[in-house]
VEXDREN-2710 file (C-alpha; in Angstrom, 1 decimal):
% VEXDREN-2710
k/r/px/py/pz
1/MET/75.3/123.6/104.3
2/SER/74.6/127.5/105.8
3/ILE/75.9/126.2/109.2
4/THR/79.2/124.7/107.2
5/SER/79.1/128.5/105.4
6/SER/78.8/130.3/108.1
7/LYS/82.0/128.3/109.6
8/ILE/84.7/129.2/106.6
9/ARG/82.6/133.1/107.3
10/SER/84.3/133.4/110.4
11/ILE/86.9/136.5/111.4
12/PRO/89.2/133.4/112.5
13/PHE/89.0/131.8/109.1
14/PHE/89.5/134.6/107.0
15/ARG/92.5/135.6/108.6
16/LEU/93.5/132.3/107.9
17/TRP/92.7/133.2/104.5
18/ALA/94.4/136.2/103.8
19/GLY/98.2/134.6/105.6
20/ASN/97.7/131.6/103.5
21/ALA/96.8/134.0/100.2
22/GLY/99.8/136.1/101.2
23/SER/102.3/132.9/101.2
24/GLY/101.4/131.1/98.2
25/ILE/100.7/135.0/96.2
26/ALA/105.3/134.9/97.7
27/THR/105.2/131.2/96.4
28/TRP/104.0/131.2/92.6
29/ALA/105.3/134.9/92.7
30/LEU/109.7/134.5/92.9
31/PRO/109.6/132.0/89.4
32/PHE/107.3/133.7/87.5
33/VAL/109.4/137.1/88.2
34/LEU/113.2/135.1/88.0
35/GLY/111.4/133.6/83.8
36/PHE/110.2/137.1/83.3
37/MET/113.8/138.3/83.7
38/VAL/114.9/135.2/81.7
39/SER/113.0/136.4/78.8
40/ASN/114.7/139.9/78.8
41/GLY/117.9/138.7/78.8
42/ASP/118.6/139.9/82.5
43/LEU/119.2/135.4/83.4
44/THR/120.0/133.0/82.0
45/ALA/118.3/129.7/82.1
46/LEU/120.9/128.2/83.5
47/GLU/121.0/131.2/86.7
48/LEU/117.0/130.6/86.5
49/GLY/117.7/126.5/87.1
50/ILE/119.8/126.9/89.5
51/PHE/117.7/129.3/91.3
52/LEU/115.2/127.0/91.4
53/ALA/117.2/123.8/92.7
54/LEU/118.4/125.6/95.3
55/ARG/115.4/126.9/96.7
56/SER/113.8/123.6/96.1
57/ALA/117.1/122.8/98.7
58/GLY/116.5/125.0/100.9
59/PHE/112.5/123.7/100.3
60/LEU/113.1/119.8/100.8
61/THR/115.6/121.0/104.4
62/ALA/113.1/123.2/105.9
63/VAL/110.0/120.7/105.5
64/PRO/110.3/118.0/108.1
65/VAL/111.9/120.6/110.4
66/GLY/108.4/122.2/110.2
67/GLY/106.4/119.9/110.2
68/VAL/108.0/118.4/113.2
69/MET/107.9/121.8/115.9
70/ALA/104.2/122.3/113.5
71/ASP/103.3/119.3/115.9
72/SER/105.1/119.5/119.4
73/ALA/104.9/123.7/119.6
74/GLY/101.8/124.3/117.7
75/SER/101.3/125.4/113.8
76/ARG/101.0/129.1/114.2
77/ARG/104.5/129.4/115.6
78/VAL/106.2/127.6/112.6
79/ILE/104.6/129.6/110.7
80/LEU/106.1/133.2/111.9
81/ILE/108.8/132.1/112.3
82/ALA/109.3/131.0/108.8
83/SER/107.0/133.5/106.8
84/LEU/109.4/136.2/108.2
85/ALA/112.9/134.2/107.2
86/ALA/111.4/133.8/103.7
87/ALA/110.6/136.9/104.5
88/CYS/114.6/137.8/104.7
89/GLY/115.8/135.6/101.9
90/THR/113.6/137.4/99.4
91/LEU/115.1/140.8/100.7
92/LEU/119.1/139.3/100.1
93/LEU/117.5/138.0/96.8
94/PHE/117.1/141.4/96.0
95/LEU/120.3/142.5/97.4
96/GLY/122.3/139.9/95.4
97/LEU/120.3/140.6/92.1
98/PHE/120.7/144.5/92.2
99/ALA/122.5/146.2/95.2
100/ASN/126.0/147.0/94.1
101/LEU/127.5/144.9/96.6
102/PRO/130.4/142.4/96.9
103/LEU/130.2/138.5/97.0
104/ARG/126.4/139.1/94.5
105/SER/126.0/135.9/93.8
106/THR/126.2/135.0/97.2
107/LEU/123.7/137.0/98.6
108/ALA/121.9/136.1/95.6
109/ALA/122.2/132.7/96.0
110/LEU/121.8/132.6/100.2
111/GLY/118.5/134.5/99.5
112/VAL/116.9/131.7/97.6
113/ILE/118.1/128.9/99.7
114/LEU/116.4/131.1/102.9
115/SER/113.5/132.0/101.1
116/GLY/113.0/128.1/100.3
117/MET/113.6/127.1/103.6
118/GLY/110.5/129.5/104.8
119/GLN/108.4/128.5/102.7
120/GLY/109.5/124.4/102.7
121/ALA/108.7/125.6/106.8
122/CYS/104.9/127.0/106.5
123/ARG/103.8/124.4/104.0
124/PRO/103.1/121.5/106.7
125/ALA/102.1/124.5/108.8
126/TYR/98.7/125.9/107.4
127/GLN/97.8/122.2/106.0
128/SER/98.5/121.2/109.8
129/ILE/96.6/123.8/111.4
130/VAL/93.1/124.4/109.4
131/PRO/91.6/121.4/111.3
132/SER/91.9/123.9/114.6
133/VAL/90.4/126.8/112.7
134/VAL/87.2/124.4/110.7
135/SER/85.6/121.5/111.8
136/ARG/85.5/118.5/109.7
137/ASP/82.4/118.4/108.1
138/ALA/83.9/122.4/106.9
139/LEU/87.6/121.1/105.5
140/GLN/86.7/120.4/101.7
141/PRO/85.2/124.0/101.2
142/ALA/87.4/125.4/103.9
143/ASN/90.5/124.1/101.5
144/ALA/89.0/125.4/98.3
145/ALA/88.5/128.6/99.4
146/LEU/92.0/128.3/100.7
147/SER/92.9/128.3/97.4
148/LEU/90.0/129.7/95.6
149/SER/92.1/133.2/97.5
150/VAL/95.3/132.1/96.1
151/ARG/94.1/131.2/92.2
152/ALA/92.4/134.3/92.3
153/THR/94.4/136.6/93.4
154/VAL/97.4/135.0/90.8
155/LEU/94.9/135.3/88.4
156/VAL/95.7/139.1/87.6
157/GLY/98.7/138.5/89.1
158/PRO/100.9/137.9/85.8
159/ALA/100.1/141.2/84.2
160/THR/100.4/143.1/87.8
161/ALA/103.3/141.4/88.1
162/THR/104.3/141.8/84.5
163/LEU/103.7/145.9/84.3
164/ILE/105.1/146.3/88.1
165/ALA/108.4/144.8/86.4
166/SER/108.2/147.0/83.3
167/SER/107.6/150.4/84.7
168/TRP/109.8/150.1/88.2
169/GLY/112.2/147.1/87.4
170/PRO/111.5/143.5/88.6
171/GLY/113.4/144.9/91.9
172/ALA/110.5/145.9/92.3
173/ALA/107.9/143.0/91.7
174/ILE/110.8/141.0/94.2
175/LEU/110.3/143.6/96.7
176/GLY/107.0/143.3/96.6
177/ILE/107.0/139.2/97.7
178/ALA/108.8/140.3/100.7
179/SER/105.7/141.7/101.9
180/LEU/103.7/139.3/101.4
181/TRP/105.7/137.3/103.5
182/MET/105.1/139.7/105.8
183/ALA/101.4/140.2/105.4
184/SER/101.5/135.6/105.9
185/ALA/103.5/135.7/109.3
186/LEU/101.1/138.6/111.1
187/ALA/97.4/137.4/109.5
188/PRO/96.5/134.0/110.8
189/PRO/94.6/133.5/113.9
190/TRP/96.2/131.8/117.1
191/PRO/93.7/129.2/117.6
192/HIS/94.1/126.2/120.1
193/GLU/96.0/123.4/119.3
194/SER/96.5/119.7/120.1
195/VAL/100.5/118.6/119.7
196/ALA/102.2/115.4/119.9
197/ASP/102.6/114.3/123.3
198/ALA/106.7/115.0/124.4
199/VAL/108.9/111.8/123.8
200/ALA/109.7/110.2/127.9
201/ASP/112.1/110.1/129.5
202/THR/113.8/113.5/127.3
203/GLY/117.1/114.8/129.4
204/ARG/118.1/111.4/128.3
205/VAL/117.0/112.1/124.7
206/SER/119.6/114.3/122.2
207/LEU/117.7/117.0/119.8
208/LEU/118.1/114.0/116.9
209/GLY/117.0/112.0/118.8
210/ARG/114.2/113.2/119.6
211/PHE/113.6/114.4/115.4
212/LEU/114.3/111.1/114.8
213/HIS/111.3/110.0/116.5
214/ASP/109.2/112.3/116.2
215/LEU/109.4/111.6/111.7
216/LEU/109.8/108.4/111.8
217/ASP/106.2/107.9/114.6
218/GLY/104.9/110.3/110.9
219/TYR/106.1/108.0/108.4
220/ARG/103.8/105.2/110.5
221/GLU/101.1/106.6/110.9
222/ALA/101.5/108.2/107.1
223/ARG/101.7/103.6/106.3
224/ARG/98.1/103.7/108.0
225/HIS/97.3/104.1/104.6
226/PRO/97.8/102.8/101.4
227/TRP/96.3/105.8/98.8
228/PHE/98.7/108.1/100.7
229/PHE/101.2/106.0/99.1
230/ALA/100.2/105.7/96.0
231/GLY/99.1/109.6/95.1
232/LEU/102.0/110.8/96.9
233/ALA/104.1/108.8/94.0
234/ALA/102.0/110.2/91.0
235/LEU/102.7/114.0/92.6
236/SER/106.5/112.9/92.6
237/THR/106.0/111.5/89.5
238/VAL/104.4/114.6/87.7
239/ILE/106.7/117.9/90.0
240/ALA/110.1/116.3/89.6
241/THR/109.4/115.8/85.2
242/GLY/106.1/118.2/84.3
243/TYR/106.6/121.3/86.9
244/SER/110.1/120.9/86.2
245/VAL/110.1/120.9/82.1
246/THR/107.5/124.4/82.2
247/ALA/109.1/126.0/84.3
248/VAL/112.9/126.0/82.1
249/LEU/112.0/125.4/78.9
250/VAL/108.2/128.4/79.0
251/PRO/110.3/131.1/79.4
252/LEU/112.7/130.3/76.5
253/ILE/109.9/128.6/74.2
254/SER/107.7/132.6/75.0
255/ARG/110.8/134.3/74.0
256/ASP/112.0/131.6/70.9
257/SER/108.7/131.9/69.7
258/HIS/106.8/135.3/70.4
259/GLY/109.3/137.7/71.0
260/ASP/108.8/138.0/74.9
261/ALA/107.1/137.1/77.3
262/SER/103.5/136.6/76.1
263/LEU/103.6/132.4/75.7
264/LEU/104.9/132.8/79.5
265/THR/102.0/135.5/81.4
266/GLY/99.4/134.4/78.8
267/SER/100.3/130.2/80.3
268/VAL/99.9/131.4/84.0
269/THR/96.7/133.4/83.5
270/ALA/95.0/130.7/82.1
271/TYR/96.5/127.9/84.3
272/MET/95.5/130.1/86.9
273/SER/92.0/130.3/85.2
274/GLY/91.5/127.0/85.0
275/ALA/92.6/126.3/89.2
276/LEU/89.9/128.9/89.7
277/LEU/87.0/127.0/87.9
278/GLY/88.1/124.2/90.4
279/ALA/88.4/125.0/93.1
280/ILE/84.9/126.6/92.6
281/ALA/83.3/123.2/91.4
282/ALA/85.5/121.6/94.9
283/SER/84.1/123.2/96.5
284/ARG/80.8/122.0/96.7
285/TRP/81.3/118.9/94.4
286/ARG/82.3/115.9/96.2
287/PRO/82.4/112.6/94.6
288/ALA/82.0/109.0/96.7
289/LYS/85.4/108.2/94.4
290/ARG/87.4/111.0/95.0
291/GLY/90.7/109.5/94.7
292/TRP/89.5/109.1/91.2
293/TRP/88.6/112.1/90.0
294/ALA/92.0/114.0/92.4
295/LEU/94.5/110.9/90.0
296/LEU/92.4/112.1/86.6
297/GLY/92.8/115.4/87.7
298/LEU/96.5/115.1/88.5
299/GLY/96.7/113.1/84.4
300/THR/95.4/116.0/83.4
301/TYR/99.2/118.3/83.5
302/GLY/100.7/115.3/80.7
303/LEU/98.4/118.4/78.6
304/VAL/100.8/121.3/79.1
305/PRO/104.0/119.3/77.6
306/LEU/102.0/118.4/73.9
307/GLY/100.5/122.1/74.0
308/LEU/104.3/123.5/73.9
309/LEU/105.1/121.5/71.2
310/ALA/103.1/123.7/69.1
311/PRO/103.8/127.5/70.6
312/VAL/103.5/129.6/68.1
313/GLN/100.1/128.5/67.6
314/PHE/99.4/130.5/71.0
315/TRP/95.6/129.2/72.0
316/ILE/97.4/125.3/72.1
317/PRO/99.6/125.0/75.1
318/ILE/97.4/128.3/76.8
319/THR/94.0/125.6/76.7
320/ALA/97.0/122.8/77.7
321/TYR/97.2/125.3/81.0
322/PHE/94.1/125.6/81.1
323/LEU/92.8/122.4/81.4
324/ALA/96.1/120.8/83.4
325/GLY/95.3/123.7/86.7
326/LEU/91.5/122.8/86.8
327/GLY/92.7/119.3/86.7
328/MET/95.8/119.9/89.9
329/GLU/93.2/122.2/91.7
330/LEU/90.6/119.4/92.0
331/PHE/93.4/116.6/93.0
332/ASN/95.4/119.2/95.7
333/ILE/92.2/120.7/97.8
334/VAL/91.1/116.4/97.3
335/TRP/94.1/115.1/98.7
336/PHE/94.2/117.9/101.3
337/THR/91.1/117.1/102.3
338/ALA/92.3/113.9/102.8
339/ILE/95.1/114.0/104.7
340/GLN/93.4/116.6/107.1
341/ASP/90.5/114.3/107.3
342/GLU/91.7/111.1/107.8
343/VAL/95.7/111.9/109.3
344/ALA/95.6/111.6/113.5
345/ARG/94.9/115.4/114.5
346/ALA/99.1/115.3/117.0
347/LYS/100.4/113.7/113.9
348/LEU/99.2/115.8/110.8
349/ALA/101.7/118.4/109.9
350/ARG/104.8/115.5/110.6
351/VAL/102.6/113.4/106.9
352/SER/102.6/116.2/105.5
353/SER/105.9/117.0/105.5
354/LEU/106.2/113.9/104.2
355/ASP/103.8/115.0/101.7
356/PHE/105.9/117.6/100.6
357/ILE/109.3/116.2/100.7
358/ILE/109.1/113.7/98.4
359/SER/106.3/114.7/96.1
360/TYR/109.4/117.9/96.1
361/GLY/112.5/116.1/96.9
362/LEU/113.0/115.2/93.5
363/ALA/112.7/118.8/92.5
364/PRO/115.6/120.1/92.1
365/LEU/117.5/116.7/90.1
366/GLY/114.7/117.5/87.4
367/LEU/115.0/121.0/87.0
368/SER/118.7/121.1/87.4
369/ALA/118.8/118.3/84.6
370/ILE/116.6/120.2/82.4
371/THR/118.9/122.2/80.1
372/PRO/121.2/119.3/79.4
373/VAL/118.9/116.7/78.7
374/THR/116.7/119.1/76.6
375/ASN/120.9/119.8/74.8
376/ILE/121.0/116.5/74.2
377/LEU/117.7/115.1/73.3
378/GLY/115.8/117.3/71.8
379/THR/112.6/120.3/72.9
380/THR/110.1/118.0/71.2
381/THR/111.5/114.2/72.7
382/VAL/111.3/116.1/76.0
383/LEU/108.1/117.3/75.7
384/ILE/106.9/114.4/74.3
385/ALA/108.4/111.8/77.3
386/THR/107.2/114.0/80.0
387/SER/103.7/113.6/78.8
388/ILE/103.8/109.8/78.9
389/VAL/104.8/110.3/82.3
390/CYS/102.9/112.2/83.9
391/PHE/99.8/110.1/82.1
392/GLY/101.5/107.4/82.6
393/ALA/102.1/108.5/86.4
394/ALA/98.3/108.9/86.8
395/LEU/97.2/105.9/86.0
396/ALA/99.7/103.7/87.8
397/ALA/98.3/105.0/91.2
398/ASN/94.6/104.3/90.6
399/THR/95.5/100.2/90.7
400/ILE/96.4/100.6/94.2
401/PRO/94.3/99.2/96.8
402/THR/91.8/102.1/98.5
403/THR/93.0/104.9/95.7
404/ALA/89.3/105.3/94.7
405/GLU/88.3/107.3/97.7
406/PHE/91.4/107.7/99.3
407/ARG/90.2/106.2/102.4
408/ALA/91.7/103.4/104.4
409/ARG/89.4/100.5/104.3
410/ARG/88.9/99.9/108.1
411/ARG/86.6/100.5/111.1
END
């Protein structure tokens, strides 16, 4: 225990911890600030859905590029470039929302797209750099510590963001997000990294050809792990339905049931509190059937839409968010550790990028469809259906061989 602990208390890991915290908080904070603006009437729910969908589109565009580049050129270089791009995109969004400039809407749209691209390229790079900083036996405590850094800070984030937005306006909060992306660019260490071999006869292969070859090579590696696609299908379903519904509807439900952003703020705080507890538990708990427990945690997100059926009873949705945060954090830490532990090191970023591409691939469709679907079917029907889908996805994934342990049966 002491050896493992010392490996995640080193200066290189602390720098990685700080950079990851900056990127994670910045990723979370932007939807919250935009949701706060909806609650205050500064944005409409439709504009919020469009902005979130555009950011997701930018994310999906950059994820495969970031994965291929991280495996071939090094994860640290990708973190630097992607974080700077996200910072620039956040500044463009600020100008589009608050500066008296022509084509403000275009600037804002370009800003959220560029911000999403930076976020997308960062995600597989941050996942693939961890084994270069800590040893294999320290991966799960390291992932728990990385997640803990974000959750512990974001635990006080809603109140801080609300205070900043209320005192100095949401523009100040958005500028703070840009500074977090700068921290993500500069803080992490520059470890020695294993990179993938270059394609033979590169002079005769186009850039697109090399990119597709490398991407397909990552897909072939992922196919060696049946549990990966089973878990990924369940995760994608929860994100496309559960995450999309709550991201768009919670600001409106908060406004309609309480007249302010109190439910929005409380739900984020409760979710992060549960995630904080989940990260602490996952840092020490290593169950034999880690996949089974992880998928059980994933399925708890189905409690959130059920809790939102009774928003006036404040404690009901807050409790649901707390339990969902605990379960989702258990899933995330075990999931990332399994990928880092099982996947070949030189292909890790590409498999991680495949994870993010598929899991977030349906998010733009879900985000853009929520408002019209809710207008047709009603909020109650959408929330009940979303809950059923989240529970069912986790249960279905457990029927696939090798998911119980998130480990391929080989060797």
